[in-house]
N, C-alpha and C positions, 0 to 999 in steps of 0.2 A: 371613585376614579373612573374615567372614561377609557375603558380598555380598547375600544375600537379606535380611539384617537391615537393610541400608541402603535398601532400596526404599521403606519408609514415609517415611524422611527425604527422599529425592529427591522423592517425591510431594508432601510438604509444601512443599518449596522451590519446586517447579514451581507449585503452587497459589498460593503467596504471590506469585510473580512475575507470574502471569496476573492475579491480583486487582489488583496494583499497576499493571500496564500498562493494565488496563481503567479503573481509577479515574483515573489520570493522563491517559489519552487523552481521556476524556470531558471532564474539566476543562479541559485545554489546548485541545481542539477548540472548546469553547464560548467560551473566552477569545479565541482567534484569530478565531473567526467574528464576534465582536463587533467586533473591529478591521476585519475584511473588509467586513461588510455596511454599517457606518456609513461606512467609507471610500467604498464604492460609492455610497451615498446622497448623499454630499457631493461626489462628482465625482472621487475619487481612485481610480485603477485599480490593481488588484493583478495582478502577474505570476504569483505562485505562492502557493498555499495548501497547506501540507505538514503532514501528521500524521506525526511522526517526523523523524529526521535521517539523513544518510548516503545510501548508494546508493538510488536510486528503484526501488521494486518495481512500482508501478502509477502511471500518470499519464493524465489526460484533460483536454483544454482545452475550456472552455465557450464559449458565444457572446460572452461579455464579454472573452475573451482571457486568462482566468485558468487556469493549469494546476493542477488539483486532483490532489495526489499523496500516495501512501503510501510512506514511506521505511523502510529496513530496521531502523533503531534506534528503537523506539517509545517513547522517553522524552522526550516533549515535542512541539513543533511550532512553526510560524511562518507568518507572512504576509510575503511580500516584495512591497512596493509598487513601483510604477514609480519609478525614480530611486534606489532603495535599492542600496547596495553589498553589504549582508549582511542576515541575519535580525534584527539589532539596529537596523535602519533608519538606519544611517549613510549619509550621502550619497555617491553615486557620481559624482564630478566629470565623468568621461568621458561617462557616460550623460546628463548634463544639458546637454552642449555641443550647440549647433545646433538646439535644440528651438524650435518655433514657440510663441507665447504660449498657444495652445490645448493643445498637447502638454505644455508646462511646467505648466499648470494641473492636468493629470491626474496629476502626480507628487506624492509626499508632500512634497517640498521646495519645490514651486512653488505649492502650494495655499494659499489664505488661512489666516490664523492660526486662525480659528474652526473651519475644516474639519479642520485637523490636530489641534487640541485635542479636538474631539469624537471623532475617530477613535482617538486614543490612549486617551482616557478610557473608551471603549466596552468595551475588554477587561476591566478590573476590574469595570465595572458589570455586564457579562453574567455574570461569576462570582457576583456578589451576587444577581442575578436568578435564576440557577440554584439557589442555596442557598435563596432565598426560596420558590421554587416547590416544591422538594422538602420543606422543612419544613412548608409549608402543606398540601401534598398528603398527607403522612404523618399530620398531625393529622386531616384529613378522613377518611382511611381508618381510623385508629384510633378516632376519636370522642372525646368528652369525657364525663365522668361526668354522668349525668342528675341533675336536681334535682326532688325530694329524692333523697338517696342511697338507691339501691335495690340489693339483692343480685342479681347476675346468676348467679354461680356460687360455690361454696364451695371453698376450698383444702383439699387433703388434708393434715391436720396431725396430729401426735401430741398426746397430752395430754388436756385436758378434753373431755368429750363435746360434740359440736357440736349446739346446739339451734336454730341459725339455719337458715333454708330459703331457696332461691331465690325471689325475688319479695317478700321481706320489705322493708319500707320502714323505714329506721333513724330512730328518734325520740330515743333517749338511750342513753348508755353509762355504766354505773356511776353513774347519776343525773345525768350531765351531758348537757344537750340537744345534739343533733347540729345544727350550724349549717348554713346554706345551702351549696351546693356550692362556690361561689367562696371561702368562708371555711373549708372543711373541712380544708385543710392546716394550719390553726392549732390544730386540735383536739388534736393530740398534746401540746401544751404545757400543756393544762388538765387532762389526765387523769393519775391515779396508776396505774401499771402493776399489774394484778392478773391472776395466771395464769388464774383462772377469773373471767370478767367477766359482768356482768348487762346484757342488752340489752333495751330496750323497743322493740318493733317494731309496725308496722301490718301485720297479716296477714289477708287476706280481709275488709278493712274493720273488723277488730277489733284493738284494742290489747292486746298481751300482753307478758309478760316471760319471757325464756328465758335460759339460761346458755350460755356458749360460751368459746372460747379468747380470749386477749388480742388486741386488734385489730391490734397491730403486732408480730407474732411475728418471730423471727429467720429469716424466710423469704427465700430468694434470688429476688428478682424479676428481676434481670438480672446478668450477669457482664461486667465491663469487659474489652474486648480487650487482651491484653498484660499482664494483671494477675497477681498471685500466685495468685488464685483460679482463673483460667483455666489457669495452668500446673499447678495441683494437680488439675485436672479437675472442679472444682465445676460444677454445672449449674443452670439455672433450675428452680425448683420444689423444690430441695433445702431442707431445714429443719435449721438448726444447733442442736442441743439441748444441747451442752456445749462448753466451751473449756478445754483442759487438765484435763479431768475435772470442772470446775465446771458444774453444770446452769444453763441460762439459758432464759428464755421470752420475752424482750423484745429487739428488735433493738438498742436502745440499750445493753443489757448486752453484746452482742457487740461493738459499736463501742468501748465503754469498755475492754474487755479487750484488743482488738487495739491500740488506741492506747497502752495501758499496757504492751505487750509490749516496747517499746523496740527493735523489730526482731528480737527473738529468735524462733526457731521456735515455732509454736503448733500444738497438736493439736486438731483440730475433730472432734467426734462429729456425724455427719451422718445424718439420717433421710431415706432415699430409697426410695420405693415400698414402704414398710412395713418396711424393713430398715435397720439401723444400720451405719455404716462409719466408719473413721478416716481423716482427711486431714491430712497434715503440710504446712505452708507457712511461708514467712518473709514477714511483713508488710513492705511497701516504704515507705520514706520518701517522702512526696508533698506537694507544695505545692498546696493547694487554693484556688481563687479564691473570694472572697466577693462578696456583692452590691454592697458599697461599693467594689469594685476592689482591695481589699487581699488578702493571702494568709494562710492558716493552714497550718502544717506539721504533718502527722500521719503516723503509720504506718497504712496501710490494706491490705486484701487485695483490694479491687476488686469488692465486691458491693453491689447496691442493694436496698432492702427492698421487700417486697410485703405487702399487708394480708391479713387472715384470710379475706377474700372478694374476688371480682372484682366491682367495681361495674358496674351496667348503664350503657350508654353511649348517647349520641345524637349525631347528626351536627351538628358546629358550624356556625355561620353562616359565610358567606364572610368577613365582617368579622373574626370571631374567628380564622379560619385565617390571614388576612393579618396580623393583629396578632401572632399567634404566630410566624409566619415572620420578621417584621421584628424582633421581640424576640430571637429566637435569634441573628440576625446581629449585632445590637447587643451582646448578651452575649458572643459569641465574640470580636468585635473588641475590646471593652473589656478582656476578660480577657487577650487576647494582648498588647495594648499595655501593660497594667499589668504583665504578667509580664515583658516585656522591660525595663521600667523597674526593676522590683524585682531582676532579674538584674544589670543594669548597676550598680545601687546596692549589690549584694552582699547583699541581704536574702533572696534565695532562691537555690537551686542553679542553676548554668548547665546542669545535666543536663536541665533542662526543655526544652531545644532538641533536637529530633530531626532527623536528617538523612535521606537517602533510604533508608538501610537500616532505620531505625526506622519510617519511614512505610510502607515496603513490608511490614514485619512486621505493623504494625497493620492495614493493608488486608487482608492474608490472614486475620488473626484475626477481623476484622469480617465478612468474607465467609463464614468458617466458621460464624458464628452465624446466618446466614440473610440473605436479600436485603434485609430491612428494615434490619438493622444495617449492611449494606454500603452501601445507598443513603444512610442517615444519615451514614455516614463520608464519602461523596463530598460531601455538602452541607457538612459541617464543613470538609473540606479545600479545597473551592471558595471558601469564605469566607476562609480563610487565604491562599490564592493571590491572591485579589482584593486583600486588605489588603496583602500583601507587595509586590505590583506597584505600589502607590501610594506606597511609600517613596521619598523624594527622592534616589535613587541612580542616577547615569547608567548606562545599559543597561536599566534598568527603566522602566516607563511613567511612574512618578512623576518620574524624572529628566528625561524628555522634557517633562513638564508644567512642570517648573521652568524649562527652557530657554524654553518658550513664554511663561511669565510674564515672564521677563527681556525677551523680545522685545516683549511688550505694553507693558512699562514704558519701555523705552529706545527703542523704535521700530525696532530692528534685532536680528537673531539673533546669538548668539555666533559668533565667527569659526570657520572650518573647522578651523583649528589648535587653537583652544581646545576645540572639540568632540571632536577626536581625543584630546587629552590627558585631558579629563574622562571620556570613554568608557573609555579604558584604565584610569584610576583606578577607575572604577565596577566594571569587570570584575575588577580586582584585589581589591577589597573583597568582591565576591560569591564569588570563588574562595576567599578567606580564610574567609568564613563557611561555605562548603561544607566545607572541610577541618575546621573547628572542629566542625561538626555531625556529620560522619562520625566524628570522634574520639569524640564523645559516644556515638554509636551503638555503637562498639566497646568503650569502656572504662567508661561509666557503668553503675552497677548497675541 
């Protein structure tokens, strides 16, 4: 056996594990901190705040009496409130015996219903807040296209001579006026692809016409982590000039050929740094969410397009960034819930559910593409964790909220015996889902 040849594999696995641990630790720490801080604000004391499980590696008790600890197994975390028997906040009957009214009020199980509800709800809410802040901050850092559309930089592309220049203000393309920036995404539908296109631009306060490449070339703007394109080592800024020997100049031509492949291997001729190379890959069957909540099933390779030029950007307003952050959370949540419904109804593949192995692989792939991709992944995963925790399953936050709703309606909480039975059932459901997801990770294509 060539042990030296295994070093890159071991390095890749270690990188994936580190990326997964970092992503999970950040998300869980924020989630649990939400429980902790709102519990403290509402008068519920926490005995332990732990990042990780198992043997304690480090612990320090603060002035509020909470032991802040790091445990040996960094795959999660928990807050143990006063009166809890375990990390799932089951009541410890022995710990509740002999408490004064003031001491009982400081426990999770003796606090008023409103305090318990806010404390439990805070975990998922903090996950959504984390996602919201990341999405908004990334938009602020990246900027939005200026209005009117102005060329910041030109892509390096093969084909027709580039007559455009940085600083040109776009007026029309092949005779079609360029709309305002907020409507620019609709321009693609009104244009007829032409390999050599005519652009009317404003340059140095003078309107001129120049020729250049098609506005939407088969340019790789980004590569999806875990995709066939990433596995085949395609990179951002690559330009795909042929599929199975057939020349293309429009990204839609690439999309049509990949979708028409039926999953068979395709050979892509790729232009990179002035040289041509061949890349072989198998498009993967994927269920893609639509704006209306439904899904379309297509074969894809996992690349997103880029235009023939990089538009100039400007810093968005705080309102625009906040709106963008909120819209991303709504889209991810709606798509996830719709996906679960369509899987249960048998309309899309159950392979769309990933378990810890799949999530770890994606985290490593996202991290390998740079810190922006990795932080974006954390925001997406944080939204998913917040949503999952609101499911009405005992042992999850949503299950506790259902119990509190029952208490609000009936005037009394479920009995301790009923809670133990329901919590055991919820744990069984979650373990079953975990086994199912891991099976997907191991056997789904």
